[in-house]
Each structure stands twice: as structure tokens, then as C-alpha cells.
DRENDO-1510 file (C-alpha; in Angstrom, 1 decimal, always signed):
<recs>
REC; n; res; u; v; w
REC; 1; UNK; +29.0; -34.6; +32.1 .
REC; 2; UNK; +26.0; -33.5; +34.2 .
REC; 3; UNK; +23.0; -35.6; +33.4 .
REC; 4; UNK; +20.8; -34.3; +36.1 .
REC; 5; UNK; +20.3; -31.0; +37.4 .
REC; 6; UNK; +18.7; -30.3; +41.0 .
REC; 7; UNK; +17.3; -26.6; +41.4 .
REC; 8; UNK; +15.2; -24.7; +43.8 .
REC; 9; UNK; +13.0; -22.3; +41.8 .
REC; 10; UNK; +12.9; -18.4; +43.1 .
REC; 11; UNK; +9.9; -17.5; +45.3 .
REC; 12; UNK; +7.2; -16.7; +43.3 .
REC; 13; UNK; +8.5; -17.7; +39.9 .
REC; 14; UNK; +6.3; -19.1; +37.5 .
REC; 15; UNK; +8.2; -22.2; +36.1 .
REC; 16; UNK; +6.5; -23.6; +32.6 .
REC; 17; UNK; +7.2; -26.9; +31.2 .
REC; 18; UNK; +6.9; -27.5; +27.4 .
REC; 19; UNK; +8.3; -30.2; +25.1 .
REC; 20; UNK; +8.7; -31.4; +21.4 .
REC; 21; UNK; +8.7; -28.1; +19.5 .
REC; 22; UNK; +10.7; -30.3; +16.8 .
REC; 23; UNK; +11.7; -26.5; +15.4 .
REC; 24; UNK; +12.1; -26.9; +11.5 .
REC; 25; UNK; +10.7; -30.6; +11.2 .
REC; 26; UNK; +8.6; -30.9; +8.0 .
REC; 27; UNK; +5.7; -32.3; +10.2 .
REC; 28; UNK; +6.3; -29.6; +13.1 .
REC; 29; UNK; +3.3; -27.1; +13.6 .
REC; 30; UNK; +5.8; -24.7; +16.3 .
REC; 31; UNK; +5.2; -21.0; +16.0 .
REC; 32; UNK; +8.5; -18.9; +15.2 .
REC; 33; UNK; +10.6; -18.3; +18.3 .
REC; 34; UNK; +9.5; -14.6; +18.5 .
REC; 35; UNK; +5.7; -15.6; +18.7 .
REC; 36; UNK; +6.6; -18.3; +21.3 .
REC; 37; UNK; +8.4; -16.1; +23.6 .
REC; 38; UNK; +5.7; -13.6; +23.3 .
REC; 39; UNK; +3.4; -16.2; +24.8 .
REC; 40; UNK; +5.3; -16.6; +28.0 .
REC; 41; UNK; +4.1; -13.4; +29.6 .
REC; 42; UNK; +4.8; -13.9; +33.3 .
REC; 43; UNK; +6.9; -16.7; +33.0 .
REC; 44; UNK; +10.4; -16.4; +34.8 .
REC; 45; UNK; +11.5; -20.2; +34.1 .
REC; 46; UNK; +10.9; -22.2; +30.8 .
REC; 47; UNK; +11.8; -25.7; +30.6 .
REC; 48; UNK; +11.8; -27.4; +27.4 .
REC; 49; UNK; +11.8; -31.0; +27.9 .
REC; 50; UNK; +13.3; -32.4; +25.0 .
REC; 51; UNK; +13.2; -32.6; +21.0 .
REC; 52; UNK; +13.4; -28.7; +20.9 .
REC; 53; UNK; +15.5; -29.0; +17.7 .
REC; 54; UNK; +16.6; -31.4; +15.2 .
REC; 55; UNK; +20.5; -32.0; +15.9 .
REC; 56; UNK; +20.7; -35.7; +14.9 .
REC; 57; UNK; +23.6; -36.2; +12.7 .
REC; 58; UNK; +22.0; -37.0; +9.2 .
REC; 59; UNK; +19.1; -35.0; +9.5 .
REC; 60; UNK; +18.1; -32.8; +6.8 .
REC; 61; UNK; +16.6; -29.7; +8.9 .
REC; 62; UNK; +19.7; -29.8; +11.2 .
REC; 63; UNK; +21.1; -26.4; +10.3 .
REC; 64; UNK; +17.7; -24.5; +10.0 .
REC; 65; UNK; +16.6; -26.1; +13.3 .
REC; 66; UNK; +19.9; -25.0; +15.2 .
REC; 67; UNK; +19.5; -21.6; +14.0 .
REC; 68; UNK; +15.7; -21.5; +15.4 .
REC; 69; UNK; +16.9; -22.8; +18.5 .
REC; 70; UNK; +19.6; -20.2; +18.9 .
REC; 71; UNK; +17.0; -17.4; +18.0 .
REC; 72; UNK; +14.8; -18.9; +20.9 .
REC; 73; UNK; +17.6; -18.8; +23.3 .
REC; 74; UNK; +18.3; -15.2; +22.6 .
REC; 75; UNK; +15.0; -14.0; +22.9 .
REC; 76; UNK; +14.5; -15.8; +26.1 .
REC; 77; UNK; +17.8; -14.1; +27.3 .
REC; 78; UNK; +16.5; -10.7; +26.2 .
REC; 79; UNK; +13.2; -11.2; +28.2 .
REC; 80; UNK; +15.0; -12.6; +31.0 .
REC; 81; UNK; +13.3; -15.7; +31.0 .
REC; 82; UNK; +15.6; -18.4; +32.7 .
REC; 83; UNK; +15.7; -21.2; +30.0 .
REC; 84; UNK; +16.5; -24.7; +30.8 .
REC; 85; UNK; +16.8; -27.3; +28.1 .
REC; 86; UNK; +16.6; -31.0; +28.3 .
REC; 87; UNK; +17.8; -33.7; +25.8 .
REC; 88; UNK; +15.4; -35.6; +23.7 .
REC; 89; UNK; +16.3; -38.2; +21.2 .
REC; 90; UNK; +15.9; -35.7; +18.3 .
REC; 91; UNK; +18.3; -33.5; +20.3 .
REC; 92; UNK; +21.0; -35.6; +21.6 .
REC; 93; UNK; +23.6; -32.6; +21.7 .
REC; 94; UNK; +21.9; -31.3; +24.7 .
REC; 95; UNK; +23.3; -32.9; +27.7 .
REC; 96; UNK; +21.1; -32.4; +30.5 .
REC; 97; UNK; +18.7; -35.5; +30.7 .
REC; 98; UNK; +16.5; -34.6; +33.9 .
REC; 99; UNK; +15.7; -31.6; +36.1 .
REC; 100; UNK; +14.6; -32.0; +39.6 .
REC; 101; UNK; +12.9; -29.1; +41.2 .
REC; 102; UNK; +12.3; -28.2; +44.7 .
REC; 103; UNK; +13.9; -31.2; +46.4 .
REC; 104; UNK; +13.0; -33.7; +43.7 .
REC; 105; UNK; +9.1; -33.1; +44.2 .
REC; 106; UNK; +8.8; -32.0; +40.9 .
REC; 107; UNK; +10.9; -33.8; +38.1 .
REC; 108; UNK; +11.0; -33.4; +34.3 .
REC; 109; UNK; +12.4; -35.2; +31.7 .
REC; 110; UNK; +11.9; -36.0; +27.9 .
REC; 111; UNK; +10.4; -39.4; +28.3 .
REC; 112; UNK; +12.6; -41.4; +26.0 .
REC; 113; UNK; +14.1; -43.1; +28.7 .
REC; 114; UNK; +10.8; -44.6; +29.9 .
REC; 115; UNK; +11.8; -47.0; +27.0 .
REC; 116; UNK; +14.7; -49.3; +27.0 .
REC; 117; UNK; +15.1; -48.7; +23.2 .
REC; 118; UNK; +14.3; -45.1; +23.4 .
REC; 119; UNK; +11.9; -45.2; +20.2 .
REC; 120; UNK; +11.0; -48.7; +19.2 .
REC; 121; UNK; +8.8; -47.7; +16.3 .
REC; 122; UNK; +11.3; -45.4; +14.4 .
REC; 123; UNK; +13.0; -46.4; +11.4 .
REC; 124; UNK; +16.3; -45.2; +13.1 .
REC; 125; UNK; +15.8; -48.1; +15.6 .
REC; 126; UNK; +14.9; -50.6; +12.8 .
REC; 127; UNK; +18.1; -49.6; +11.0 .
REC; 128; UNK; +20.1; -50.0; +14.2 .
REC; 129; UNK; +18.3; -52.5; +16.1 .
REC; 130; UNK; +21.3; -54.7; +16.5 .
REC; 131; UNK; +23.6; -52.1; +17.8 .
REC; 132; UNK; +21.1; -50.7; +20.3 .
REC; 133; UNK; +20.5; -54.3; +21.7 .
REC; 134; UNK; +23.9; -54.8; +22.1 .
REC; 135; UNK; +24.2; -51.3; +24.1 .
REC; 136; UNK; +21.4; -52.5; +26.3 .
REC; 137; UNK; +23.1; -55.7; +27.0 .
REC; 138; UNK; +26.4; -54.0; +27.9 .
REC; 139; UNK; +24.6; -51.8; +30.7 .
REC; 140; UNK; +23.0; -54.2; +32.9 .
REC; 141; UNK; +23.6; -51.1; +35.7 .
REC; 142; UNK; +21.1; -49.3; +33.9 .
REC; 143; UNK; +18.2; -51.0; +35.4 .
REC; 144; UNK; +19.3; -50.2; +38.9 .
REC; 145; UNK; +21.1; -46.8; +38.8 .
REC; 146; UNK; +19.5; -43.7; +37.5 .
REC; 147; UNK; +22.5; -42.1; +36.2 .
REC; 148; UNK; +23.4; -45.1; +34.5 .
REC; 149; UNK; +19.8; -45.2; +32.8 .
REC; 150; UNK; +20.2; -41.7; +31.7 .
REC; 151; UNK; +23.7; -42.5; +30.5 .
REC; 152; UNK; +22.4; -45.4; +28.4 .
REC; 153; UNK; +19.5; -43.4; +27.0 .
REC; 154; UNK; +22.1; -40.7; +25.8 .
REC; 155; UNK; +24.1; -43.2; +24.1 .
REC; 156; UNK; +21.3; -44.7; +22.6 .
REC; 157; UNK; +20.0; -41.4; +21.3 .
REC; 158; UNK; +23.2; -40.8; +19.7 .
REC; 159; UNK; +23.6; -44.0; +18.0 .
REC; 160; UNK; +20.0; -43.6; +16.6 .
REC; 161; UNK; +20.8; -40.1; +15.2 .
REC; 162; UNK; +23.4; -41.5; +13.0 .
REC; 163; UNK; +20.6; -43.7; +11.2 .
REC; 164; UNK; +18.0; -40.9; +10.1 .
REC; 165; UNK; +16.5; -42.0; +6.9 .
REC; 166; UNK; +17.5; -39.3; +4.2 .
REC; 167; UNK; +15.0; -36.7; +2.6 .
REC; 168; UNK; +12.7; -37.6; -0.1 .
REC; 169; UNK; +14.3; -36.4; -3.2 .
REC; 170; UNK; +12.3; -33.9; -5.6 .
REC; 171; UNK; +8.7; -33.1; -5.7 .
REC; 172; UNK; +6.0; -35.8; -5.7 .
REC; 173; UNK; +2.5; -36.2; -7.4 .
REC; 174; UNK; -0.5; -36.2; -5.2 .
REC; 175; UNK; -0.6; -40.2; -5.6 .
REC; 176; UNK; +3.2; -40.2; -4.9 .
REC; 177; UNK; +2.5; -38.1; -1.5 .
REC; 178; UNK; -0.2; -40.8; -0.4 .
REC; 179; UNK; +2.0; -43.7; -1.1 .
REC; 180; UNK; +4.9; -42.1; +0.8 .
REC; 181; UNK; +2.4; -41.2; +3.6 .
REC; 182; UNK; +1.0; -44.8; +3.8 .
REC; 183; UNK; +4.2; -46.0; +3.9 .
REC; 184; UNK; +5.5; -43.8; +6.6 .
REC; 185; UNK; +2.5; -44.6; +8.9 .
REC; 186; UNK; +2.2; -48.3; +8.3 .
REC; 187; UNK; +5.3; -50.1; +7.1 .
REC; 188; UNK; +6.7; -52.1; +8.4 .
REC; 189; UNK; +3.5; -53.4; +10.3 .
REC; 190; UNK; +4.9; -53.5; +13.7 .
REC; 191; UNK; +5.6; -49.6; +13.5 .
REC; 192; UNK; +2.0; -48.7; +14.0 .
REC; 193; UNK; +1.7; -51.4; +16.6 .
REC; 194; UNK; +4.5; -50.0; +18.8 .
REC; 195; UNK; +2.9; -46.4; +18.4 .
REC; 196; UNK; -0.3; -47.5; +19.8 .
REC; 197; UNK; +1.0; -49.7; +22.3 .
REC; 198; UNK; +3.3; -46.6; +23.7 .
REC; 199; UNK; +0.4; -44.5; +24.0 .
REC; 200; UNK; -1.6; -47.0; +25.7 .
REC; 201; UNK; +1.2; -47.8; +28.2 .
REC; 202; UNK; +2.8; -44.4; +28.6 .
REC; 203; UNK; +1.3; -43.3; +31.9 .
REC; 204; UNK; +2.0; -46.8; +33.6 .
REC; 205; UNK; +5.7; -46.8; +32.2 .
REC; 206; UNK; +6.0; -43.5; +33.9 .
REC; 207; UNK; +4.9; -44.6; +37.1 .
REC; 208; UNK; +7.0; -47.9; +37.1 .
REC; 209; UNK; +9.9; -45.5; +35.9 .
REC; 210; UNK; +9.3; -43.1; +39.1 .
REC; 211; UNK; +8.9; -45.8; +41.7 .
REC; 212; UNK; +11.9; -47.3; +40.6 .
REC; 213; UNK; +14.5; -44.0; +40.0 .
REC; 214; UNK; +12.5; -40.9; +41.3 .
REC; 215; UNK; +10.3; -42.3; +44.1 .
REC; 216; UNK; +10.2; -38.8; +45.9 .
REC; 217; UNK; +8.7; -37.2; +43.0 .
REC; 218; UNK; +5.3; -36.2; +43.2 .
REC; 219; UNK; +4.9; -34.4; +39.9 .
REC; 220; UNK; +6.5; -36.2; +37.0 .
REC; 221; UNK; +6.4; -34.1; +33.6 .
REC; 222; UNK; +7.3; -35.9; +30.4 .
REC; 223; UNK; +6.8; -35.6; +26.2 .
REC; 224; UNK; +8.0; -37.7; +23.8 .
REC; 225; UNK; +4.8; -39.8; +23.1 .
REC; 226; UNK; +3.3; -36.8; +21.4 .
REC; 227; UNK; +0.1; -37.3; +23.1 .
REC; 228; UNK; -1.1; -35.1; +25.9 .
REC; 229; UNK; -2.2; -37.0; +28.9 .
REC; 230; UNK; -2.6; -36.9; +32.7 .
REC; 231; UNK; -2.4; -39.9; +35.2 .
REC; 232; UNK; -2.6; -40.2; +39.0 .
REC; 233; UNK; -0.8; -43.1; +40.9 .
REC; 234; UNK; -1.4; -42.7; +44.5 .
REC; 235; UNK; +0.3; -39.2; +45.6 .
REC; 236; UNK; +1.9; -38.8; +42.1 .
REC; 237; UNK; +0.7; -37.1; +39.0 .
REC; 238; UNK; +2.3; -37.7; +35.9 .
REC; 239; UNK; +1.6; -35.2; +32.8 .
REC; 240; UNK; +2.4; -35.4; +29.4 .
REC; 241; UNK; +2.9; -32.4; +27.4 .
REC; 242; UNK; +2.0; -33.8; +24.1 .
REC; 243; UNK; +4.0; -32.0; +20.9 .
REC; 244; UNK; +3.8; -29.1; +18.6 .
REC; 245; UNK; +3.6; -31.6; +15.9 .
REC; 246; UNK; +1.1; -32.7; +13.2 .
REC; 247; UNK; -2.0; -34.6; +14.5 .
REC; 248; UNK; -0.6; -33.6; +18.0 .
REC; 249; UNK; -1.5; -31.1; +20.5 .
REC; 250; UNK; +0.9; -29.2; +22.5 .
REC; 251; UNK; +0.4; -28.7; +26.5 .
REC; 252; UNK; +2.1; -26.6; +29.1 .
REC; 253; UNK; +2.4; -27.6; +32.8 .
REC; 254; UNK; +2.9; -24.6; +35.3 .
REC; 255; UNK; +4.3; -24.7; +38.7 .
REC; 256; UNK; +5.0; -22.0; +41.3 .
REC; 257; UNK; +6.8; -22.4; +44.5 .
REC; 258; UNK; +7.1; -26.1; +44.4 .
REC; 259; UNK; +3.3; -26.5; +43.7 .
REC; 260; UNK; +1.5; -27.5; +40.6 .
REC; 261; UNK; -0.4; -24.5; +39.1 .
REC; 262; UNK; -2.2; -25.8; +35.8 .
REC; 263; UNK; -2.1; -28.2; +33.1 .
REC; 264; UNK; -3.4; -26.4; +29.5 .
REC; 265; UNK; -3.1; -26.8; +25.8 .
REC; 266; UNK; -1.2; -24.0; +24.1 .
REC; 267; UNK; -3.3; -22.5; +21.2 .
REC; 268; UNK; -1.5; -19.7; +20.0 .
REC; 269; UNK; -3.2; -17.2; +17.5 .
</recs>
């Protein structure tokens, strides 16, 4: 199993990084694959930094999401856009965890490896907390070895995927929907606290991860946290690509010939 891929981009090739499409997710806001690919004019390589599809074992949208991902793959092939997919915690069936571009100066990953428990705010984690913490204790080498850290992230993501809450049955009244939304956002109380903490510490966590595992990186591109952001630590820039998700904004990062070109919100008409 190859968790890390090293490549050199073709001369003059625009490489675009996006993440967190969450295809078919009920809270997702990604465009249809055809519309998305149409927006990639001039792009020679498209890197999807995780959570492209919903492929967790018990996810209700799994079949529809996989079909949309297959359509996206086919369209990119037709337009001769080289597609590279990285794994996220919502699509643990993807093996590749990290892309190192142009001798490791540019590194892309989903970002769930920044957190030892992957998604401490999720109900999946709350349902499997004991198992996840046991996995972490069994892999002490993950805190000194990059392959071991990525392998632990892969194992935890697979375990979390077995604990996705079942879909809400039937139609709800307006009051029922409001109660459901409040429950989703604020219960248990540590859920919103963990979410806010992850937003506030995202940049620093990424920098500390880079220092330990990919110190040669001058640009680190992540997703996962659903909030765009940019941070600078010495000679290293960290960019978060946000999400195509409710109450979030998707961003893209373009690089060419090993150099950063632009970081911008993707607003598709």
C-alpha cells in the first residue's frame, strides 16, 4: 500500500488543489461533476485533498456519492486532466494519504492526520472513542515516523467509518427540524467546543506537523477543517482549502513549476 506519492509536475502545468467536495452529502454544496470540470479550464492536474466522496461503510449516501465520484473521474480523463485523489476521513477507501510535489517543497494532504483522533468532534468518534484510543496506544511509533502516522490515520478513519449514525427516518415538521439541527450542532456540549478549538489551532497544528514530518515543505495544503485560512511560519506557508459545504467556502490553490500561483475562493455560477 502506497500512502505517500512523490511526483514532479510537468513544465508549465497548472496544478490545482481543492478538497472536501463531500459529493451527495445532504449538507454538501458541490456542483455537479460536469460543472466542476468545466471550471478547470487551463488546469493540467487536479488534486482532490480528501473527503471527495462519502464512502464510509454505513453512510446512507454511499452509492450515490461513489457514482458521482466515478463521473468526475471519467470527465477528468476525457478532458485530459490528470486526477490525483487523496484520502480523507469520509473516503477511507482511497489509499493515498499524502502528495509531495517537486522534491517535497509542496505537500498536500487532507489534514485529518494533524489530529491524533482524526475528528474529535464527530459522533463517530464519540461512538468509538475506546477503540480509537486503543489504536493510538498500540502505535507509539506514529509520533516519530511519517508512514506510521499516516497508517494510523488510515486505520482510525476506517474504524470511524463503521460508526456513522443512521439517517433520520421520515419527514420532520419545522419544529422537528429545528430540534434536530440544535442537537446536531450543540450536543453533546464538547462537540461545539472541539470544533471551535480545531478552527483556532488549525494553522499551528499544521506547522507543528510539518516541522516533525515534512520539514522540507515550503507550502503545505490541507482541508478537513471546513474553514479556509492561510498562515505563515518562517519560510513555510500553510493554506486550508475550506469546503464545498453548508456554511463554508471552498478555496483552490494553484501552483506551477513548483511555485505558488494563487489561493482563491471558488464561486461557480
